[in-house]
C-alpha positions as CSV (number, residue, x, y, z in Angstrom):
1,M,90.0,68.1,21.1
2,K,92.0,66.9,24.2
3,Q,88.8,65.2,25.6
4,I,85.7,64.1,25.2
5,T,83.0,66.8,25.5
6,A,79.8,66.0,27.5
7,E,78.1,66.2,24.3
8,V,79.8,63.5,22.9
9,V,79.0,61.4,25.7
10,T,75.4,61.9,25.6
11,G,75.2,61.1,21.8
12,I,77.0,57.9,22.6
13,H,74.9,57.0,25.2
14,A,71.6,57.8,23.2
15,L,73.2,56.2,20.4
16,A,73.4,52.9,22.4
17,K,69.7,53.7,23.8
18,D,68.6,53.8,20.1
19,Y,70.0,50.8,18.7
20,N,69.0,49.2,22.0
21,L,72.0,47.6,22.8
22,G,74.9,48.0,25.5
23,L,78.7,49.1,24.3
24,Y,82.2,49.9,24.9
25,V,83.7,52.9,22.6
26,T,87.4,53.6,23.2
27,V,88.9,56.8,21.5
28,I,92.5,57.4,20.3
29,N,93.8,60.3,19.4
30,A,96.6,61.0,16.6
31,Q,99.1,60.7,19.3
32,G,98.5,57.0,20.2
33,E,96.8,58.0,23.4
34,V,93.7,56.7,24.8
35,I,91.7,59.7,25.8
36,A,88.3,57.9,26.5
37,C,86.5,55.0,27.2
38,L,83.5,54.4,28.0
39,K,80.6,51.8,28.7
40,S,77.1,52.5,28.1
41,G,74.3,50.2,28.7
42,D,74.8,45.9,29.5
43,V,77.8,44.8,27.7
44,A,79.7,41.5,27.9
45,R,83.4,42.4,29.7
46,A,85.4,41.1,26.7
47,S,83.8,44.0,24.6
48,F,86.0,46.1,26.8
49,T,88.7,44.9,25.6
50,L,88.0,44.0,22.0
51,S,86.9,48.2,21.6
52,I,90.6,49.0,22.7
53,K,91.7,46.6,20.4
54,K,89.7,47.7,17.8
55,A,91.1,51.4,18.1
56,E,95.1,50.4,18.3
57,T,94.7,48.2,15.1
58,A,93.5,51.3,13.7
59,Y,95.4,53.7,15.0
60,K,98.8,51.4,14.1
61,F,97.6,50.2,10.6
62,T,96.0,54.0,9.8
63,L,93.1,51.7,8.3
64,D,89.7,50.7,9.6
65,S,90.5,47.2,11.3
66,D,88.2,45.1,8.8
67,V,89.7,47.0,5.9
68,I,93.0,45.8,7.2
69,Y,91.9,42.1,7.4
70,Q,90.5,42.0,3.7
71,S,94.0,43.0,2.5
72,L,95.8,40.2,4.8
73,I,93.3,37.4,3.5
74,T,94.9,38.0,0.3
75,I,98.1,35.9,1.6
76,G,96.4,33.5,3.7
77,Q,93.8,33.0,6.1
78,Q,94.4,35.3,9.3
79,N,93.5,35.3,12.9
80,L,90.7,37.5,13.2
81,L,92.1,38.4,17.0
82,S,95.5,38.4,18.7
83,E,97.3,39.3,21.5
84,E,97.9,42.7,19.8
85,Y,95.5,43.3,16.9
86,C,91.9,43.0,16.3
87,F,90.7,42.7,12.7
88,L,86.9,42.6,13.7
89,A,84.6,45.2,12.3
90,G,84.5,48.4,14.6
91,G,87.8,49.4,14.6
92,V,87.7,53.0,12.6
93,I,90.1,56.1,11.6
94,S,89.1,59.5,10.5
95,Q,90.3,62.9,10.6
96,N,87.7,65.9,11.8
97,T,87.0,69.4,10.1
98,S,89.6,70.8,12.6
99,G,92.1,68.1,10.9
100,E,92.3,66.3,14.0
101,R,92.9,62.2,14.0
102,Y,91.1,60.0,15.9
103,C,90.9,56.2,16.0
104,V,87.7,54.6,17.5
105,G,87.3,50.9,18.6
106,V,83.6,49.7,19.2
107,S,82.3,46.6,20.7
108,T,78.6,46.0,21.1
109,N,76.0,42.8,21.7
110,N,75.8,43.4,18.0
111,P,79.1,43.0,16.3
112,H,77.1,43.6,12.7
113,L,76.7,47.1,14.0
114,D,79.9,47.9,15.3
115,K,81.5,49.7,12.4
116,A,78.4,51.7,11.9
117,I,78.4,53.1,15.5
118,A,82.2,53.7,15.3
119,L,81.5,55.7,11.8
120,N,78.6,57.6,13.9
121,I,80.9,58.4,16.8
122,L,83.6,59.9,14.5
123,S,81.3,62.0,13.0
124,Q,80.6,63.5,16.6
125,L,84.3,64.3,17.5
């Protein structure tokens, strides 16, 4: 998939409505290109940057953003957010059934739901 289909966009908006929250979603392909940035509902402006950083962090480390953080804290306390990386939950990586790899970054009004929503979005790609 070189672009996000209308069905996926509709699914993301439905997901935001189901959870009754605003969100930003960023999708990066296997080549590191941002192929989608989407806003749904009312969400803090900072969520735009966080969704991008979460997707980029998952891409650069080829691991979910919160999993990376759990590995890093074994060597000492680490910042959850820097200029380049975001280790908050919500940055996920996966391959779809066609073998295409995607990284998704999600930032919502309820950060406790970011990873679950990102995984849900990945299942739609």
